[in-house]
C-alpha positions as CSV (number, residue, x, y, z in Angstrom):
1,X,0.0,0.0,0.0
2,X,1.4,3.4,-0.9
3,X,0.2,6.9,-1.0
4,X,0.4,8.0,-4.7
5,X,-0.6,11.6,-4.1
6,X,-1.8,13.5,-1.1
7,X,-4.8,11.6,0.4
8,X,-5.0,8.7,-2.1
9,X,-3.6,5.3,-1.3
10,X,-3.2,2.6,-3.9
11,X,-2.5,-1.1,-3.8
12,X,-2.8,-4.1,-6.0
13,X,-4.0,-7.6,-5.1
14,X,-4.6,-10.9,-7.0
15,X,-8.1,-11.1,-8.4
16,X,-9.4,-14.7,-7.7
17,X,-11.5,-14.8,-10.9
18,X,-9.3,-13.3,-13.5
19,X,-5.9,-14.4,-12.2
20,X,-4.4,-10.9,-12.5
21,X,-3.5,-8.3,-10.0
22,X,-5.9,-5.4,-10.0
23,X,-5.9,-2.0,-8.3
24,X,-7.8,-0.7,-5.3
25,X,-7.8,2.7,-3.7
26,X,-8.5,4.4,-0.3
27,X,-9.4,8.1,-0.3
28,X,-8.2,9.1,3.2
29,X,-10.0,12.4,3.8
30,X,-13.4,10.8,3.3
31,X,-12.5,7.3,4.5
32,X,-13.7,5.8,1.2
33,X,-12.6,2.6,-0.4
34,X,-12.9,2.3,-4.2
35,X,-13.3,-1.1,-5.8
36,X,-11.5,-2.8,-3.0
37,X,-9.8,-6.2,-2.8
38,X,-8.0,-6.8,0.5
39,X,-4.3,-5.6,0.3
40,X,-1.5,-8.0,1.1
41,X,-1.3,-6.2,4.5
42,X,-4.9,-7.3,5.2
43,X,-7.6,-5.5,7.2
44,X,-5.0,-4.1,9.6
45,X,-3.1,-2.4,6.7
46,X,-6.2,-0.5,5.8
47,X,-7.2,0.4,9.4
48,X,-3.7,1.7,10.2
49,X,-4.3,4.4,7.6
50,X,-7.9,5.2,8.4
51,X,-11.0,3.1,9.4
52,X,-13.1,3.1,6.2
53,X,-16.6,4.4,6.4
54,X,-17.9,3.5,3.0
55,X,-17.1,1.6,-0.2
56,X,-17.9,3.0,-3.7
57,X,-18.0,0.8,-6.7
58,X,-17.3,2.1,-10.3
59,X,-19.5,-0.7,-11.8
60,X,-21.5,-3.7,-10.7
61,X,-18.6,-6.2,-11.5
62,X,-16.3,-4.8,-8.8
63,X,-17.9,-6.3,-5.7
64,X,-14.6,-8.0,-5.0
65,X,-14.0,-8.2,-1.2
66,X,-17.0,-6.0,-0.3
67,X,-18.7,-8.6,2.0
68,X,-15.5,-9.1,4.1
69,X,-14.9,-5.4,4.4
70,X,-18.5,-4.7,5.4
71,X,-18.3,-7.4,8.1
72,X,-15.0,-6.0,9.4
73,X,-15.8,-2.3,9.4
74,X,-19.5,-1.9,8.9
75,X,-19.0,0.2,5.8
76,X,-21.9,1.5,3.7
77,X,-21.7,0.3,0.1
78,X,-22.6,2.6,-2.9
79,X,-23.2,1.6,-6.4
80,X,-25.0,3.2,-9.4
81,X,-28.7,2.6,-9.4
82,X,-28.4,0.5,-12.6
83,X,-25.7,-1.7,-11.1
84,X,-27.3,-3.5,-8.2
85,X,-27.9,-6.9,-9.8
86,X,-24.7,-8.5,-8.5
87,X,-25.8,-7.9,-4.9
88,X,-28.9,-10.2,-5.2
89,X,-27.0,-13.2,-3.8
90,X,-25.1,-11.3,-1.2
91,X,-26.0,-10.3,2.3
92,X,-25.1,-6.7,1.5
93,X,-27.7,-4.0,0.8
94,X,-26.1,-1.3,-1.2
95,X,-27.1,2.4,-1.4
96,X,-27.6,3.6,-4.9
97,X,-26.5,6.8,-6.6
98,X,-27.2,8.6,-9.9
99,X,-24.6,10.3,-12.1
100,X,-23.9,13.8,-10.8
101,X,-24.3,12.7,-7.1
102,X,-21.7,13.4,-4.5
103,X,-21.3,9.8,-3.4
104,X,-18.8,10.7,-0.6
105,X,-17.4,13.9,0.7
106,X,-15.3,15.2,-2.2
107,X,-16.2,12.3,-4.6
108,X,-18.7,12.8,-7.4
109,X,-20.1,10.1,-9.8
110,X,-19.8,10.9,-13.5
111,X,-21.3,9.1,-16.5
112,X,-19.1,7.2,-18.8
113,X,-21.9,5.9,-21.0
114,X,-20.3,3.0,-22.7
115,X,-19.6,-0.7,-21.9
116,X,-22.3,-0.9,-19.2
117,X,-25.2,1.4,-18.2
118,X,-23.7,1.9,-14.8
119,X,-20.1,2.5,-15.8
120,X,-18.9,5.3,-13.5
121,X,-16.0,7.6,-13.4
122,X,-15.4,9.1,-10.0
123,X,-14.0,12.6,-9.7
124,X,-12.0,12.8,-6.5
125,X,-11.5,16.4,-5.3
126,X,-8.4,15.8,-3.2
127,X,-5.2,17.7,-3.9
128,X,-4.8,18.2,-7.6
129,X,-7.8,16.0,-8.3
130,X,-8.2,12.5,-9.8
131,X,-10.5,10.5,-12.0
132,X,-11.1,6.9,-11.1
133,X,-12.3,4.4,-13.8
134,X,-13.9,1.0,-13.8
135,X,-13.5,-1.0,-17.0
136,X,-13.8,1.7,-19.6
137,X,-10.2,2.6,-19.5
138,X,-7.0,0.9,-18.4
139,X,-3.3,1.6,-18.1
140,X,-1.8,0.2,-21.2
141,X,2.0,0.5,-20.7
142,X,1.8,4.1,-19.4
143,X,-0.9,5.2,-21.8
144,X,-4.7,5.1,-21.6
145,X,-6.1,2.1,-23.4
146,X,-9.2,-0.1,-23.7
147,X,-10.0,-3.7,-22.7
148,X,-9.4,-6.3,-25.4
149,X,-12.1,-6.3,-28.1
150,X,-13.4,-9.7,-26.9
151,X,-14.5,-8.1,-23.6
152,X,-16.2,-5.1,-25.4
153,X,-19.4,-6.8,-26.6
154,X,-20.6,-7.4,-30.1
155,X,-19.5,-4.1,-31.5
156,X,-16.1,-3.2,-30.0
157,X,-15.6,-0.2,-32.4
158,X,-18.8,1.4,-31.2
159,X,-17.9,0.9,-27.6
160,X,-14.5,2.5,-28.1
161,X,-16.1,5.4,-30.0
162,X,-18.4,5.9,-27.0
163,X,-15.4,5.8,-24.6
164,X,-13.5,8.4,-26.6
165,X,-16.6,10.6,-26.4
166,X,-16.7,10.0,-22.6
167,X,-13.0,10.9,-22.4
168,X,-13.6,14.2,-24.3
169,X,-16.4,15.1,-21.8
170,X,-14.3,14.2,-18.8
171,X,-11.5,16.5,-19.9
172,X,-13.8,19.4,-18.7
173,X,-13.4,18.1,-15.1
174,X,-10.6,19.2,-12.7
175,X,-8.0,16.4,-12.3
176,X,-4.3,15.6,-12.6
177,X,-4.3,11.9,-11.9
178,X,-6.0,8.8,-13.4
179,X,-6.8,5.8,-11.2
180,X,-7.6,2.6,-12.9
181,X,-9.1,-0.6,-11.6
182,X,-7.0,-2.4,-14.2
183,X,-3.4,-1.1,-14.2
184,X,-1.2,1.2,-12.3
185,X,-2.4,4.8,-11.8
186,X,-1.1,7.6,-13.9
187,X,0.1,10.3,-11.5
188,X,0.6,13.9,-12.5
189,X,0.2,13.4,-16.3
190,X,-3.4,12.2,-16.3
191,X,-4.9,15.0,-18.3
192,X,-2.4,14.5,-21.2
193,X,-2.9,10.8,-21.1
194,X,-6.7,11.1,-21.3
195,X,-6.5,13.6,-24.1
196,X,-4.4,11.2,-26.1
197,X,-7.1,8.5,-26.0
198,X,-9.7,10.8,-27.6
199,X,-7.8,10.5,-30.9
200,X,-8.3,7.2,-32.7
201,X,-5.1,5.2,-33.5
């Protein structure tokens, strides 16, 4: 676990279903976990920084270790109103939000509008600001990229076009860093990296 910029802690952990390490985040000022898997340091590693009060998911697929964290800390769980289906078999009742809502102090849910109806970007108003992404964008060797075409549905080109439009809209927001569920964060150069993905290869 490491603080990548003032007030935002990042770590990776092995995802049991996809066999890859994925990223999770803790926004310290609001005691908010984003898309969390337990870090290698375990529950104690999180609590040594701050006892989390809530968990925010960027899409319905990122339930990850939510049940364990709710049991340990009594966190509230927040997911977009169109992304509750994956909770039907869990003993966790999430609160729902709409795009434009402040889902935690200093964290606002923004619409991506491609891949899934609930695909959410979180604007984190801490320090220089950050955008946190679900599956719409990933870190592809230091640049912003997309998931493989096989994971983008029946018309990958249309999905990527929609994501480029989303990136263009998101450039209107205040941010310097990009946080990815898949891949390392881009710290400091996030605006330039997101701008680059708006132009087709």
